[in-house]
N, C-alpha and C positions, 0 to 999 in steps of 0.2 A: 679394561676396555675391550681387549681382544676377545675375552670370554663372553662379554655382553653381545658383541657383534656376532660371534659364532652362534649364540643362543637365538639371536634375532633371525639369522639366516636359516637355522634349523626350523624355527617356528613358521617362517614363510614357506619353506619347502613342504612342511607337513600340511599347511593350509591349502597350498596349490595342489598337492598330491590328493588330498581328500576331495577337493573341489573337482578335480579331473575324474576321480573314481566315481563321484556322484553324478557326473554329467552323463545323460543318456547317450548310448551309442546310436549310430545310424540304424542298426538292426532293431534296437529298442524303439526308436522313433517310428520305424516302419510298422512294428508290431502293434503300436498304439493307434494305427489308422483304423477308422471305423469299419467294421466288417460288412461285407455284402451278404445278401441272402438269395438263394435260389430254392424256392419251395415247389417241389414237384408233387402234383396230386393226380393220380390216375383214377379212372371211373370204374368201379366194380372189379376188385381183384383180391382173391383170397391170398393170404400170405403163403399158403401151401402150394401155390402155383410156382413159387420161386425156389431155386436150389438152396438158397440161404436158409430157408425154413423147412424144405423137404429135399434132402440130398438125392432122392430117387426121381425127382422131377426131370423130365427131358427138355424142359424149357431152357433155352440158351439166352442168358442176359449178361454178357460179359461186363457191361458198364455198371449195372446194378451190383454185380458180384464184386467189382472193384471198389465201389462205394462201401460195401459191407466190410471188405478187407482193410480199408483205410479209415474206417469210422466205427461207430457203435450200432449194433443191431439190437432192437428191443424185442424181447420174447413176448411180453404181455402189453401190447398196445391195442386199444379198443375204441370203437365209437360207443357213445352211451346209449344210442337207440333212436327210436322214431315213434311219433304219433301219426305218421303219414305213410301211405303206401309207397311213395317215392322217398325211400330212406335217404337218398342223396341230399335232399333238401335240408332237413334238420341237421344232418351231419355237417354240411358245409356252413350252416349257421353257427354251429358250435365251434368249428375251426376258426371262423372269422371273428367271433365275438368272445370266445372263452367262457361262454355261458353254458349252464347245464340244460338238459333236454327240456325240462318243464318251465324254464325261465327264458325262453327265446321270443323274439318278436313274432307277431302273428303270421308273418309271411313264411315261417317255418312249417306251419300246418296248412295255411291257406295261401297257396303260391301266388294267387292273383291279387292278394292284398299287399300291394307294394308301396303303400303310403309311407312317408317318412316316419322313422322311429328313432328316438334319441340314442338308442344303442348303435345305430348306423355310424355315428361319429366316434365311436370307441372301438371300431373294427380295424383289422390289420392295415388296410390302405391308409385310412385316416391317421392312425397312430404313427405310422412310419413317415407319412408326409410331414406331419408336425415336427418330427425329429430331424428333418433336413434330408431325408432319403428321397431318391427318385424312384417312383413306384410304377410298375408295369404288370399287366396280367393278360394272359391268353387262356381261354378255357371254353368249355361247351356253353351253349346258351340254354336257359331253362333249368328247372329243378336245382336252383342254387339260392343265393341270397342277393337279390338285386340291389338292395340298399347298401350293402357292403361292397359289391362289385364296382359301383359307381365312384367309390372313393379313390380308386387308383387313377393316377394321372394319365397313363396310357392304357387303353383297353382295346384288345383285339379278340373279341369273343365270337365264336361260331361253332356249331355242332358239326364235327367232322368224323364220320364213322364209315368212310368208304375205303376202297382198296387202292387209291391212286395218290400221287403226291399232293394234288390239290384237294382231294376229298377226304384224306385220312390224316394220320398223326403227323405226317411231315409238314402239314400246314401250320400246326401249332409251333413246331420247332422253328419254322421259317420266321414267324412273328418275333420270336425271341432273338434269333440270329440277326434279323434286321434291326431290332432295337439296340442290340449290343454294337452293331456296326455304326449306327447313328451316334451312340455314345463315344465311340472311338474317334469318329470323324470330327465330332464337336469338342473333343478333348475334355469330356465331362469328368469332373473330379469328385462330385458328390457320390456317396455310396448308393448302391441300388438295392431294391427289394423287388425280385421278379417272382410272380406267382405263375408257375409253368404248369398249366393244367391240360389234361388230355380228355378227349371224348371217348376213347377206347380204354379198356377192352369191353365196355358196355355193349350190349347188343344194339343193333344187328352187327355181328362180328365179321364184317366183310374185310378180311385181311388182304394184303397184296398177293398177287398170283404166286410169286415165288415162295412166300412164307406159308401160304396155304398148302402148296405142294410139299414143302419141307415137312409139315406136320400131318400130311395125308388127309387134309380136310377139303371139303367143298362147301360152297354157299348154297346149301340145300333149300329149295323153295317149294317143293311139292308135298302137300299135306297127305297125299294118298300113297306115298312110297317112303322108303327109308334110305338114308344116305349109304353109299357103299362102304363096306369094311375096308380098312387099309392098315397094314402092319406098321406104318409110320406114325399112326395116331397114338396119342398118350393112352396108357392103360387106364382102366377104371380105377377110381380112388378106392382105398381100402374100406372106407365106410359107405361105399355106394350101395343103394337099395333100389329095387324096381319101383317101390312105392313107400311113402311115409306111412307108418302104422296108424295114424289118425289124421283127420283134417287139420290143416294149419290155421284155420279160422278166418281166412280172408276169401270169401266166395268170389269166383271169376277174377282172381288176381292175375293181372297181365303177365307178370314174370313167370307164373306157374302154368299158364294156359295158352298164352297168345304170342310168345316169342317166336319169330319166324325161324324155321328150321328145327324147332324143338316141339312147340305146342305142348300137348299133354304127354308126349312120348317120353319114356324113361328106359327104353331098351338100350342094349350095349352099343349098337351101331350109332344111334342118335347121340348118346352121351359122349362117346369117344370122338365122334366127329365134331361135336360142339366144343369139347376140350381142345381139339386141334385148332379150331377157329379162334378160341380164346388165346391160345399160345402164340398163334400167328400174329395177332394184334399186340400181344404183350412184348414179343421180341421186337416188333417195329417200334414200340415205345422206347425200348432200350436203345435201338439204333439212333433214334431222334435225340434222346438224352445225350448219347455219346457225341453228337455233333456240337451240342451246346457246351459240353464240358471241354471239348477240344478248343472251341473258340475262347472260352474263359482262360484256358491255359495259354493260348497264343497272345492274349491281351495282358498276361501277367496278373490276372485277377483270381485265378483258381485257388491259390493258397490262402487268400484273404476272404474266401467265400464259404459260408455255411451252406451245405447242400442237404436238404431234407427230402427223403423219398417216402411217400406213403400213399394210401388209398382212402376214399371216403368210407368204405366198408368192404367186407369180403363178399363172397358169392358161393352158392352151393354147387351148381352144375353137376347134378347127379348124386352128390353126397347126401346120405339119409333119404334118398328118393325125392329130394327137393331140387329146384332149379334156380330160384332167385335169391334175393337178399333179405327177405322178410322172415327171418328166423334168428335164433340166438345160440345156435351151435357154434363151436370154435371157428369153423371155416368161414363163418359169416360175421360173427361178433368181433373177432380179432381182425386187425389190419397189419400189413407189412409196415415197418417203421425203421428207417435207417437214417443216421445223421453223421455227417463228416464235416470237419472244418477246423479253424484255428484252435489249437489247444486241446482238441479232442483226441484221446488215445486211440490208436489204430487197432483193429482186429479184436475188439471186445464185444461181448454179448451181455446185456443187462436184462433183468426181469422187468424192472421199471414200474409196472402197474400204472401205465399212463393212459389217459383218454386223449382223443383228438382235441378236446377243448383245452388241454394243457399247452397246446402249441403257441397261442398268442402270448401268455405270460413268459414262456420260455424264450421266445424270440426277443421279447422286450428285455429280458434279463441278459441275454447274450449281447444285445446291442447297447446296453447301458441306458435303456429308455424306461421311464417310470411306467409301471403297469397300471392300466386304467382301473379305477375303483369298481367299475361294473364287472370286472372279470371274476369268475368263480373257479376257474381252473387253477392248477398249481404249477409253478415252474419246476421242471425236472433237471435244472442245471446241477443241483447237488448229486444227481445220479450220474450226469455226464462227468462230473469231477471225481467220481469215486467215493464221495462222502456218504452216499446212501445207495442201497440196492433197489428200493422202491419208494414211491412218493405217497402211497396209500396201501393199506392192507386189504381192503375190501373193495370189490368192483361190482357195480350194479348196471343192469341193462334192461331195455324195454322194447317191445314192439307192440304198438297199439294202433296200427294203421288199418286193421280190418275190424272185425267185430270186437266189441269191448267186453271186459277190460283188456283182453289180449294176452300176451306172453310177458313174463318177467323172469329175470335171472339174477343170481348173486353168486359171487365167487370169493372164497377166502382160502388161502393156502392151496392145497391140492383138491379141495372140494368145491363142487359146483352144483347148484340147484336150478332147474328150469321148471316153470309152472305155466300151464295153459288154461285159460278160462275164456272160452270163445263159443260162438254160435248159440248165444242165449242159454248157456249152461249145458248144451248138448255134449260139448267136449270139455272135460275137466281132468287134466292129466298133470302128474308130477314126475319129474325125472331127477335122479341124484347120481352124480358121477364123481369118481375119484380120478382126476386127470393125470395123476402120476402113473397109475396102473392102467388107465383107460383113456389115453390122450385123444383117440379117435372118436370117443363117445359112442362106442358100440352099443347097440340096443339088442334085446333078445332076438330080434329078426336077423341079426348078423350071425347068430349061431356060434359064438365063441365059447370055448370050453372053460376058460378061466372064470372063477367066481367073480372077480373084480372087473372083468371086461364086459360089463353090461350096465344097465340102469339098476341102481341099488335101492330105489325108493320103496320097493315092496319087500325087500329083504329085512326080516326082523332084527338081524344082527346090527343093522345100521339105523335103527329107529331113533336112537338118541342123537346121532349125527343129523338125521333128517329134521328132527325137532329144532335142533340148534340152527340149522340153515334156514328153516322156515321163519324163526324169530329174527334172524339176521336180515332176511329179505324184507320183512315188515319194517324193521328199523331203517333200512336204506330207502324204502318207499316213502316213509315219513320224512326222512332227512332231505329228500329231493323234491318234496311237495308233489308227489305222484297223486293225481286227482282221482285215482281209482283204487278199489280194493278187490281182492280175489275172493272166491266163494268161502274159503275157510279162514278169512281174516276179519277182524272187528270192523264194523262199518265206520265211516268217517263221521265224526260229530261236527255238524255244521253250526 
């Protein structure tokens, strides 16, 4: 009897012990709380402006640097391209919808066509609203995706490109800070998704007076004179040119010819001054981001918030003799992309091979939300978890906003091809780069001595690689329903 009683007591002890062991701790319960999201999107920023991508940059962005050190930096993040001179518009459509460039609503190409499209209901705001999130956005007006923007519960949009608190980037941060304060006062418990967009560093780059002074820049407005040289200004980029070797194929393109303070000038004074203005605006963005991060920390929400920092596309500003975003060189096709949040390992760099259209499925994945069936992008959560280095091997890009068919690019491994078929066949050019040996995509005009530090398309040693990349480009154009073909490709069979 004593033995049976002892066995019974032991059994009870084991059951209780196991039950206690399986009971989630307070820490585990807290960790299961639905995560928040702060999606930060800046307007026109090359990754190479930032120290995290170019250690030689003099741009100071301590808050972005901190995100990079506490999260994951993607080396190969890109927008897929544009069929529109306003590259921002299709880029933001792709971010919001997870759709590829040729499968977007009509408003991606025709900005005034803002009629309802069924895709609108499958964009970020709508998806997160249905999942019980409180959604808020602040960003510029215009050159965006109106049908998706309307889905957010709270919308505070305005274009703010001035140099004061009210007219510049501080206005956007104030909208977010006010929203967070309202949540705090109302003791809001539902998770939030905040789309924190800026109107800068897009031109006109009117920075604050103190930051313009810091980077030796002035808001130059006289077409008949050059801005003064100043030793505080950023140095010219390594791949700077006075002029691109051939026409980019978009006649009278605003970004290349009519940006205030630059116009058609590509001289050193103009470009260094414009870089200084760009840096002044970018540092102010960093300051405003810092205010929001500090508020999240004070609210106890920072550790449970995924923070994504990126841009809608890059910018040239003198690189390759270009000024705008209507090209497919690395400084413009690539975007900065940093993510920090719960469970993300700190201080890592990943290749990734991600597009901006992968953002929506990834955010859904992180939030435990079903990915809409309309999405064509891929979740890169496996890269965040260290299970993969890339989500795809090949990357395709397009610019068809000027004369058609325009520019196309394809990248695989270290190799990249760019083709131009513009101005009714007057410009037909092919470029082949090995990005490992020539990351700045130097052209013959840069005068580099190394055989690999130039365009290799005309080098017979690389004829086989050129043919391979040409075939790969056609394959990608077909896979993405590209409606055009280049001069040396088979015509589309209708």
